[in-house]
C-alpha positions as CSV (number, residue, x, y, z in Angstrom):
1,M,39.7,-41.0,-18.5
2,K,38.4,-44.1,-20.3
3,K,39.5,-45.4,-23.7
4,I,37.0,-47.3,-25.9
5,L,38.3,-49.6,-28.5
6,L,35.6,-50.6,-31.0
7,A,37.7,-53.3,-32.8
8,S,38.3,-55.3,-29.6
9,L,34.5,-55.3,-28.8
10,L,33.1,-56.5,-32.0
11,P,33.9,-60.2,-31.6
12,A,33.0,-60.2,-27.9
13,I,29.5,-59.1,-28.3
14,V,28.5,-62.2,-30.3
15,G,29.4,-64.4,-27.3
16,C,27.8,-62.3,-24.6
17,A,26.3,-64.9,-22.2
18,G,22.7,-64.6,-21.3
19,V,21.9,-61.8,-23.7
20,E,19.1,-62.2,-26.3
21,P,20.9,-62.0,-29.7
22,D,18.1,-59.8,-31.0
23,Q,18.8,-56.9,-28.6
24,A,22.6,-57.0,-29.0
25,A,22.4,-57.5,-32.7
26,I,19.9,-54.7,-33.2
27,A,22.0,-52.4,-31.1
28,I,25.1,-53.1,-33.2
29,E,23.2,-52.8,-36.5
30,E,21.6,-49.5,-35.5
31,F,25.0,-48.3,-34.2
32,R,26.6,-49.0,-37.5
33,A,23.8,-47.2,-39.3
34,A,24.4,-44.1,-37.1
35,N,20.9,-44.5,-35.5
36,Y,22.4,-43.8,-32.0
37,D,19.2,-43.2,-30.1
38,V,17.7,-46.5,-31.3
39,A,21.0,-48.3,-30.6
40,R,21.0,-46.8,-27.1
41,Q,17.5,-48.1,-26.3
42,H,18.4,-51.7,-27.4
43,I,21.8,-51.8,-25.6
44,E,20.1,-50.5,-22.4
45,R,17.6,-53.5,-22.6
46,A,20.5,-55.8,-23.2
47,V,22.4,-54.5,-20.1
48,D,19.3,-54.8,-18.0
49,E,19.2,-58.5,-18.8
50,S,23.0,-59.0,-18.2
51,P,24.2,-56.2,-15.9
52,E,27.4,-58.0,-14.9
53,D,28.8,-58.7,-18.5
54,P,31.9,-56.5,-18.9
55,D,31.9,-56.6,-22.7
56,L,28.2,-55.6,-22.8
57,Q,29.1,-52.7,-20.4
58,A,31.8,-51.6,-22.7
59,W,29.4,-51.6,-25.7
60,A,26.9,-49.6,-23.7
61,E,29.6,-47.0,-23.0
62,L,30.6,-46.8,-26.6
63,I,27.0,-46.4,-27.8
64,H,26.1,-43.9,-25.1
65,H,29.2,-41.9,-26.1
66,A,28.2,-41.9,-29.7
67,A,24.5,-41.1,-28.8
68,R,25.6,-38.1,-26.6
69,I,27.7,-36.7,-29.4
70,D,24.7,-37.1,-31.6
71,D,22.5,-35.3,-29.0
72,A,25.1,-32.4,-29.0
73,R,25.1,-32.3,-32.8
74,R,21.3,-32.1,-32.8
75,Y,21.3,-29.2,-30.2
76,V,23.7,-27.3,-32.4
77,F,21.4,-27.5,-35.3
78,Q,18.5,-26.5,-33.1
79,G,20.3,-23.4,-31.9
80,Q,20.7,-24.7,-28.4
81,E,24.5,-24.5,-28.4
82,Q,24.9,-24.2,-24.6
83,K,23.3,-27.6,-24.1
84,A,25.6,-29.0,-26.8
85,I,28.7,-27.4,-25.1
86,T,27.7,-28.9,-21.7
87,I,27.4,-32.4,-23.1
88,L,30.6,-32.3,-25.2
89,E,32.7,-30.8,-22.3
90,D,31.5,-33.6,-20.0
91,L,32.3,-36.2,-22.7
92,I,35.8,-34.8,-23.2
93,H,36.4,-34.7,-19.5
94,E,35.3,-38.3,-19.1
95,Y,36.7,-39.9,-22.3
96,G,39.4,-37.5,-23.5
97,P,39.3,-35.1,-26.5
98,S,38.2,-37.2,-29.4
99,E,38.4,-35.6,-32.8
100,T,34.6,-35.8,-33.3
101,A,33.7,-34.4,-29.9
102,K,36.3,-31.6,-30.2
103,S,35.1,-30.7,-33.7
104,W,31.4,-30.4,-32.5
105,L,32.5,-28.5,-29.4
106,D,34.3,-25.9,-31.5
107,K,31.3,-25.6,-33.8
108,A,28.9,-25.1,-30.9
109,K,31.2,-22.5,-29.3
110,L,31.6,-20.6,-32.5
111,E,27.8,-20.6,-33.2
112,L,27.1,-19.4,-29.6
113,C,29.8,-16.8,-30.0
114,K,28.1,-15.5,-33.1
115,R,24.7,-15.5,-31.5
116,K,26.0,-13.5,-28.5
117,S,27.9,-11.1,-30.8
118,F,24.7,-10.4,-32.8
119,L,22.8,-9.9,-29.6
120,G,25.5,-7.5,-28.4
121,R,25.1,-5.6,-31.7
122,D,21.3,-5.3,-31.2
123,L,21.8,-4.1,-27.6
124,L,24.4,-1.6,-28.7
125,D,22.1,-0.2,-31.4
126,A,19.5,0.2,-28.6
127,D,22.0,2.2,-26.6
128,K,22.2,-0.5,-23.9
129,L,26.0,-0.4,-23.6
130,D,26.4,-2.4,-20.4
131,A,24.2,-5.3,-21.6
132,A,26.0,-5.3,-25.0
133,E,29.4,-5.4,-23.3
134,I,28.3,-8.5,-21.3
135,Q,27.3,-10.3,-24.5
136,Y,30.5,-9.4,-26.4
137,K,32.7,-10.5,-23.5
138,E,30.8,-13.8,-23.2
139,A,31.3,-14.3,-27.0
140,L,35.0,-13.7,-26.7
141,A,35.2,-16.1,-23.7
142,L,33.7,-18.8,-26.1
143,W,35.9,-17.9,-29.1
144,P,38.9,-15.6,-28.2
145,G,39.9,-13.2,-30.9
146,Y,36.5,-13.2,-32.7
147,E,36.7,-10.0,-34.7
148,F,33.0,-9.0,-34.6
149,A,32.9,-9.1,-30.8
150,E,36.2,-7.3,-30.5
151,N,35.0,-4.5,-32.8
152,G,31.9,-4.3,-30.7
153,L,33.9,-3.7,-27.6
154,K,36.0,-1.1,-29.3
155,R,32.8,0.7,-30.4
156,I,31.5,0.6,-26.8
157,A,34.8,2.1,-25.6
158,K,34.5,5.0,-28.1
159,L,30.8,5.6,-27.2
160,R,31.7,5.7,-23.5
161,Q,34.5,8.1,-24.1
162,R,32.1,10.4,-26.0
163,A,29.5,10.0,-23.2
164,L,32.1,11.0,-20.6
165,A,33.2,14.0,-22.6
166,K,29.5,15.0,-23.0
167,A,28.9,14.5,-19.3
168,D,31.9,16.8,-18.5
169,R,30.6,19.5,-20.9
170,N,27.1,19.4,-19.3
171,Y,28.7,19.5,-15.9
172,S,30.8,22.6,-16.8
173,E,27.7,24.3,-18.2
174,G,25.8,23.5,-15.1
175,L,28.6,25.1,-12.9
176,R,28.4,28.3,-15.0
177,A,24.7,28.4,-14.7
178,K,25.1,28.0,-10.9
179,E,27.2,31.1,-10.8
180,D,24.3,33.1,-12.4
181,L,21.7,31.3,-10.1
182,R,19.9,29.9,-13.1
183,W,18.7,26.9,-11.2
184,P,16.4,25.3,-13.9
185,K,19.4,25.2,-16.3
186,V,21.7,23.9,-13.5
187,D,19.2,21.1,-12.9
188,Y,18.9,20.4,-16.7
189,N,22.7,20.2,-17.2
190,A,23.3,18.1,-14.1
191,T,20.6,15.7,-15.2
192,A,22.1,15.5,-18.7
193,S,25.5,14.9,-17.3
194,L,24.2,12.0,-15.2
195,D,22.4,10.6,-18.3
196,S,25.7,10.4,-20.1
197,D,27.7,9.2,-17.0
198,P,25.7,8.0,-14.1
199,H,28.8,7.9,-12.0
200,H,30.0,11.4,-12.7
201,P,31.7,12.6,-9.4
202,G,30.3,16.1,-9.4
203,A,27.1,16.0,-11.3
204,R,25.1,14.2,-8.6
205,R,26.1,16.9,-6.0
206,L,25.2,19.6,-8.5
207,Q,21.9,18.1,-9.2
208,K,21.0,17.9,-5.5
209,T,22.0,21.5,-5.1
210,A,19.8,22.5,-8.0
211,E,16.9,20.4,-6.6
212,R,17.1,22.2,-3.2
213,E,17.2,25.6,-4.8
214,L,14.3,24.8,-7.2
215,A,12.3,23.4,-4.3
216,E,12.8,26.6,-2.3
217,S,11.9,28.7,-5.3
218,R,8.7,26.7,-6.0
219,R,7.7,27.0,-2.3
220,K,8.2,30.7,-2.4
221,L,6.1,31.0,-5.6
222,A,3.4,28.8,-4.1
223,K,3.3,31.1,-1.0
224,T,2.9,34.2,-3.2
225,L,0.1,32.5,-5.1
226,F,-1.5,31.5,-1.8
227,D,-1.5,35.1,-0.6
228,Q,-3.1,36.1,-3.9
229,H,-5.8,33.4,-3.4
230,S,-4.8,31.7,-6.7
231,W,-5.6,28.3,-5.2
232,A,-5.2,26.0,-8.3
233,A,-1.8,27.6,-9.3
234,A,-0.7,27.4,-5.6
235,A,-1.6,23.7,-5.5
236,R,0.5,22.9,-8.6
237,R,3.5,24.8,-7.2
238,Y,3.3,23.2,-3.8
239,E,3.0,19.8,-5.5
240,Q,6.2,20.6,-7.5
241,A,8.0,21.9,-4.5
242,A,7.1,18.8,-2.5
243,K,8.5,16.5,-5.2
244,L,11.7,18.5,-5.5
245,A,12.1,18.7,-1.8
246,K,11.6,15.0,-1.3
247,D,14.2,14.2,-4.1
248,A,16.6,16.7,-2.4
249,G,16.1,15.2,1.0
250,L,14.5,18.3,2.5
251,D,12.3,17.6,5.5
252,W,9.6,20.1,4.7
253,F,8.3,18.1,1.7
254,K,5.4,16.7,3.8
255,D,4.2,20.2,4.8
256,A,4.2,21.1,1.1
257,E,2.2,18.0,0.2
258,R,-0.3,18.9,2.9
259,L,-0.6,22.5,1.5
260,S,-1.0,21.2,-2.0
261,A,-3.9,19.1,-0.9
262,E,-5.4,22.0,0.9
263,M,-5.1,24.3,-2.1
264,K,-6.8,21.7,-4.3
265,V,-9.8,21.8,-1.9
266,E,-9.7,25.6,-1.9
267,A,-9.7,25.6,-5.7
268,R,-12.9,23.5,-5.6
269,A,-14.4,25.9,-3.1
270,D,-13.4,28.8,-5.4
271,G,-15.2,27.2,-8.3
272,M,-18.3,27.0,-6.1
273,F,-18.0,30.6,-5.1
274,V,-17.9,31.6,-8.7
275,E,-21.0,29.5,-9.4
276,A,-22.8,30.9,-6.5
277,A,-22.1,34.5,-7.7
278,L,-23.5,33.6,-11.1
279,L,-26.6,32.2,-9.6
280,I,-27.1,35.3,-7.5
281,N,-26.9,37.5,-10.6
282,K,-29.5,35.3,-12.2
283,A,-31.7,35.6,-9.1
284,K,-31.6,31.9,-8.5
285,F,-31.4,32.4,-4.8
286,D,-32.2,28.9,-3.5
287,E,-29.6,27.3,-5.8
288,A,-27.1,30.0,-4.8
289,R,-27.8,29.3,-1.1
290,K,-27.0,25.6,-1.5
291,T,-23.9,26.2,-3.6
292,L,-22.6,28.7,-1.1
293,D,-23.2,26.4,1.8
294,K,-21.2,23.7,0.1
295,A,-18.3,26.1,-0.6
296,V,-18.3,27.3,3.0
297,K,-17.9,23.8,4.3
298,L,-14.8,23.3,2.1
299,T,-12.9,26.5,2.5
300,K,-10.4,27.2,5.3
301,H,-8.6,30.2,3.8
302,D,-11.3,32.2,2.0
303,L,-13.9,33.0,4.6
304,V,-13.9,36.7,3.8
305,R,-15.1,35.9,0.3
306,A,-17.7,33.6,1.8
307,N,-19.0,36.5,4.0
308,V,-19.0,38.9,1.0
309,L,-21.1,36.5,-1.0
310,E,-23.5,36.0,2.0
311,I,-24.1,39.7,2.1
312,R,-24.4,40.0,-1.6
313,L,-27.0,37.1,-1.7
314,S,-29.0,38.8,1.1
315,H,-28.9,42.2,-0.5
316,K,-29.7,40.9,-4.0
317,R,-32.6,38.8,-2.8
318,T,-33.9,41.7,-0.8
319,E,-33.7,43.9,-3.8
320,V,-35.4,41.5,-6.1
321,E,-38.2,40.5,-3.7
322,L,-38.8,44.1,-2.6
323,Q,-39.2,45.1,-6.3
324,R,-41.6,42.3,-6.8
325,A,-43.6,43.3,-3.7
326,L,-43.8,46.9,-5.0
327,E,-45.1,45.6,-8.3
328,L,-47.8,43.6,-6.4
329,K,-48.7,46.6,-4.4
330,A,-49.0,48.8,-7.5
331,D,-51.3,46.1,-8.9
332,G,-53.4,46.3,-5.8
333,R,-52.5,42.7,-4.8
334,Y,-51.9,43.8,-1.2
335,D,-52.1,40.4,0.5
336,E,-49.4,38.9,-1.7
337,A,-47.3,42.0,-1.4
338,L,-47.6,41.8,2.4
339,D,-46.5,38.2,2.6
340,L,-43.4,39.0,0.5
341,L,-42.6,42.2,2.4
342,R,-42.8,40.4,5.7
343,D,-40.3,37.8,4.5
344,V,-38.0,40.6,3.3
345,A,-38.4,42.5,6.6
346,K,-37.6,39.4,8.6
347,R,-34.5,38.7,6.6
348,S,-33.4,42.3,6.2
349,P,-34.8,44.4,9.1
350,Y,-33.1,47.6,7.9
351,S,-34.6,47.5,4.4
352,T,-37.6,49.7,3.4
353,A,-39.9,46.7,3.6
354,A,-41.3,47.9,7.0
355,G,-42.4,51.2,5.6
356,H,-44.2,49.6,2.7
357,I,-45.9,47.2,5.1
358,E,-47.2,50.1,7.1
359,T,-48.5,51.8,4.0
360,I,-50.3,48.7,2.8
361,L,-51.9,48.1,6.3
362,E,-53.1,51.7,6.3
363,I,-54.7,51.1,2.9
364,Q,-56.3,47.9,4.0
365,T,-57.7,49.6,7.2
366,R,-59.0,52.5,5.2
367,S,-60.6,50.1,2.7
368,E,-62.5,48.3,5.5
369,Q,-63.7,51.7,6.8
370,L,-64.9,52.9,3.4
371,Y,-66.6,49.6,2.7
372,E,-68.5,49.6,6.0
373,K,-69.5,53.3,5.7
374,A,-70.6,52.9,2.0
375,E,-72.7,49.8,2.9
376,A,-74.3,51.7,5.8
377,L,-75.1,54.7,3.6
378,E,-76.7,52.5,1.0
379,K,-78.9,50.9,3.6
380,Q,-79.9,54.4,4.6
381,G,-80.8,55.3,1.0
382,K,-78.0,57.8,0.8
383,H,-76.8,56.5,-2.5
384,D,-74.9,59.6,-3.7
385,E,-72.8,59.7,-0.5
386,A,-72.3,55.9,-0.8
387,R,-71.1,56.3,-4.4
388,S,-68.6,58.8,-3.4
389,L,-67.1,56.3,-0.9
390,W,-67.2,53.5,-3.4
391,R,-65.2,55.7,-5.9
392,E,-62.6,56.3,-3.2
393,L,-62.4,52.6,-2.4
394,R,-62.0,51.8,-6.0
395,E,-59.2,54.3,-6.3
396,I,-57.2,53.0,-3.4
397,N,-58.0,49.3,-3.5
398,P,-59.7,48.2,-6.7
399,R,-59.4,44.5,-5.8
400,F,-60.9,44.8,-2.3
401,K,-63.5,42.0,-1.8
402,D,-63.3,40.8,-5.4
403,G,-63.6,44.4,-6.7
404,I,-66.8,45.2,-5.0
405,A,-66.4,48.9,-5.4
406,G,-66.3,48.6,-9.2
407,K,-69.3,46.4,-9.2
408,K,-71.3,48.9,-7.1
409,L,-70.3,51.7,-9.5
410,G,-71.1,49.5,-12.5
411,S,-67.6,49.4,-13.8
């Protein structure tokens, strides 16, 4: 520990050999004016020029000592108390506890103590008890007995006692719910207990038990929904079961995740099946065919429904197209009716299309026969007999050869 005696150094500095009087004089003048930073700069220049001069070295130590105290004072005013404390503790260790250094050290510690205490209060108001406790303890380490920090620690102790009591109450309620197999309430109370006391000895075990039971319950419900083909609901329940099973450490959670993903795909297919059914009802058969094909590619568990819609599409298309063909037939548009009926017969061989095709072919054959006979009779001059045949042709096939029968009859 070094002792610096200012009185003994004042005469010596004047006679320092080899030192420019300006640097030393300026350093002393600035030192006396309490401009310690400026004094430190000039004394350092003086020492650089005469590094071996013991008196100059002593002055340098004195000025550096004063400048470092001034640095600490400035840090205190800037709210950087920890920097001030580090500087002042180093100075006291090196030179001993001067009154000035100790006074500023106490001020820095008290200010930092207050800062940490106020931070502890803010953290406590935000329910961050552990962080608040750290700040209060650090504050008391700086300034033992500081009442604000001590009161903060007492408040934390009371809050923790209340939290522990609340944790015990929730744990007890959870145990009662367990006896009645009310697993959602067991899980709720166990979780609430752990929120109040993360280290509660029984709440964690109770929570794991509830998670396992809830996971099994969700899996059973998901299976029921699966059997009912409620794909979207089954997907949600399998997803919930997988999460609960994973948290509870049950090894089947991956299987539940897989089934959840499958059910989501089935739900998409289900939507397409519904859309296809609507399109069939609207007789939009080509669109229904495309939608149904997409759904069939997706589904793994609803092939029966796919087959039912396939049959429905075929029957509905046959019904609509057969009705259209009969309308064409009734209108005498036999060629168009035949084209449509042949498509229907090819797609639905057991429909009535074949019978209608046979009837139309008979009409067309009879039409050709009547036409040829009527033409022949006209050439023979047998106009009355020809007219009788033209009337029959007009009756069974008015559109035959652009309505030739009507033209021959003048109507």
